[in-house]
N, C-alpha and C positions, 0 to 999 in steps of 0.2 A: 151332028149337033150345030145349032146356031147359037152363038153367044151374044148377049146384049150386055155391054158394059155400061153401066148406068151410075148416076148420082141421084141422091134424094136430099132435099133441103129439110132440115129438122124442124124448121118453124112453119113452113108453108106445105110441107109434104109433096112439093113438086118434084117429079121424077123426070130427069133429062137423059137422053141417050148420048153417050160419048162415042160409041162405036158399035156397029152391028157386023159380025163377022162369022162366016160359015166354018168355024173351027172351034174346038173346045178350049176356052180360056178360063182361068180361075184366079181368085183371091188377090184383088187389087190392093196394093199399098199406095198411099198418097204422099209423094215427096214434097217438101217445102218449096221446091223450085217448079211446082205446078205440073208434075207429070206423074203418071201411074206406073207401077211395076206389077206385072202379072206373070203367071206361068202357063205354059202350054206344051204338052208332049215332051216334058223333061227340060225344056228350055225356058229362059226368062226373057221377057220383052218389056219395052217401055212405050207408053203412049203419051206424047206431049199434048196437054189439054188445049194448047192454043192452035196447033195445026192438025191435031187428031191423027198423026202419023204413027204407025207401029214400027218399032225398031228392035232388032235383036240385041240383047244385052250379053256381053262376053262373060262366060262363066268358066273359062279355062277348060280343063278336062273333066269338070263336074257337070254332067249333062243328063242327069236323071232326076231333076228337081221336082219336088212335089209342091203342094199348095200351102206350105208352112214356111213363110218368109217374111222379113220385115226390116224396116229402116231404123238405124240407131238414132238416139235422141238428137245428136248433133248433125244428122243427115249425111254423115260421111261414110257409113258402113252398112252393109246389108248382111243379115243373118239368113242363111238358106238351109233348107233341109233336102237331102238328096240321097237316093239309094247308093250305097257304097259296095260295089261288087268285089272290092278287094278285101272286105272284112271276112275273117274266117268263120263267123257264125253260120250255123246251118239254117237259121231262121229265114223264112221267105221274104219278110219285110226287113230290110237292112238300112233303113233311113238313119243318116248321121247328120249332125249340125256342123256347118261351116260358116266362116266369115270372109267376106271379100269387100273390096272398095265398091261403093254404091255406083260408081261410074263404069265398073267392069274390071275384071282381072282374075287372077288365079286364086281360088278360095283356099283357105287354111282350115283344116279340120279341128273342131273344138272337142267334140265328144268322142270317147273311146268305145262306148258300147252301143248296141243297136237293139231295137229301133228307137230313135230319138227324134222328136218332132218339135221344132221351135215354135214358141208362141209369144214371147215377150222380152223386151230389154228393160233393165232398171233405169230410172230416170238419169242416173249418172253415167250410164253406158257400161258399167263395170260387171254387171251380172246378166245372165240369160236364164229365163224359166222356160220349161218345156214339158211335154207329156212323153213319157217313156215306158216301155214294157220291160220289166225285170222279173224274172222268175214267174211268168205267166200273169202278171198283173199290171195294169196300166195306172200309173200314179204321176204326180207332179214333182219335178226335180228342178234344182237350180245348179248353176255352174258359172265360174268366172268366165268372162268373155275371152280371156286369154288361155282358157283351158284349165285342166287340173282335175281335182276330185269332185265328183257331183255329190250333191246333198238331197236326200229324199225329203220332201215336204208333206206329203200325204201318205196315208197307209190304209185307207179303206179297201175292202175286198171288192168293191165295185169301181167302175170307171171314174177317174177324175181327169179332166182334160181342159185345153183351152186356157192355160194360165196367162194372165197379162197384168202387169204392174199398173196401179193408178199413177197419174202424173206427179203426185206428191210422194210417192214411194211408200205410203202408209199401208197399202193393201195389195193383195194379189187377188184379182177376180178369176173365176173359173166356173166351169160347169161340172156337176156331179150327179151320179146315179145312186148316191148313198142311201137315199130315202125310198128307193124303188121306182123313182120317177126322175127324169133328167131336169134339173133346175139349176138356176144361176146362184152361185155363192161368192163370198169373198172371205179372205183370211189375212192375218198379219204375214209379212214377208218371211217369217221363220216357220210358217205352217200352223201357228196357234190360233186360237179364237175364231174358228170357222163360224160364218153367219150366213144363213139362207136368205136370199133376196126375192126369189120368185116362188110362187106357190100355186100355179094354175095347172089346167089340163094339158097345155102344150108341152112338147119336148123342147126345152130351151138350151141353146148352145151359144158358145163364143161371145162372151160379153166384152165389149170394147169401150173402156171409159173415154168420155169426151176430154179434150185438151184442158178444159177448165174444171174437170171433175165434178160437174154439177149433174151429170147424167151419164148413162151408158146405153149403147145400142146392142142389140143381140138378134139372133135369128131364131124364130119359133116355128118348129114343125107343128102343123095343126092336128096331126095324128100322133098317138103314142108310138114312138119309134124305139122304145126300150133304150139300149145302149148304142144304137146305131145313128150315124148322121150320113145317110146315103144321098146320092145324086138321084134327081128325078122325082122329087116329092113336092108336096104342096106346102109352101112356107110363106112366111112374112117377116119383115123386119119390124122390130118394136123398140121403144125408147122408154127407159125408166128415169124419172126425175128423182134424184137421190135425197132431196130434202122432203118431199111429200110422199115418196114411194109410189106415186101414180105412174101408170103405164099407158102409153098410147101407141097405136099402130102407125108406123111411118109409111107403110106400103099396103096395097091390097095383097091378097094371097096370090102367089105366082109360082111357077114351075122352077125349082132350084134345089138347094140343099148343099151337099158337098161341093165346095168351090165357090159358093155365093159370097160368103163373108168370113172365111176362116181366120183372117188375120186383121190387124189394125188397119183401117181405111178412112179415118177421119181426114177431112181437109185441115190444113194448118190453122185456119181461122175458126174451126170448130162449128161451121155452119152447115157442112154437107158431109155425107157419107158415100163412098163408092162401093158398089156391089155388082154381081153378075146374075142375070137370069138367063134361062135357056128355052129353046124349043127343039124338039126332036122330030125329024121326018120319019 
């Protein structure tokens, strides 16, 4: 796999290449200090946007990280999701959520059950929201960043995934298959008042609200992928204006999917979004 780590300007649609590398990288986060955090083969890496250098980020003994990770609102902490081989569950997927210093260090586990996949910090940094499978169904949950008891926020029989707080904390954006087609929704932070936002033929995933909360970016599979968000599909990035509800394409269709934009990746000024496209020999 060749990974193209890219940015797109939401006003001009200009796509710029940060790095091309013959290795599978996923899910860029954009730190306020102008560097990206990505995962590859269980490890986390940073890319400084000034020198384009790739550097390994120390994650202690947690070394099976997946593509669900993100930076706290104050820029000091990193929530990561990683396979937890010590967990006694017999499930094949044993992703747990951990928190660590954004500069590197030994992560501390937050969730006690598996699998759990992080997706969002509350604006005050006190809560995490995530997708988790419990009793055979994937729903959205919240938990204190310090750990404790998790709270289930959705209870549909179909997949709810990709939860992310709006910058003002008034909503949680997510994608859901509850209508029989994957679309973008939002709800209040307690799980009430769900509101559908997209209604088209694409399979829409991973809504990321802009820092000014005037729009959100998401990935659209151009074919109906049911409840899957697989790698190696034809996708594009789209932007919805929240006042007008108008949607525009940010990119042409490209080869991507899982790993392209699973997590928040807005630039701090709200002008650009980072993502990954791929080619496979």
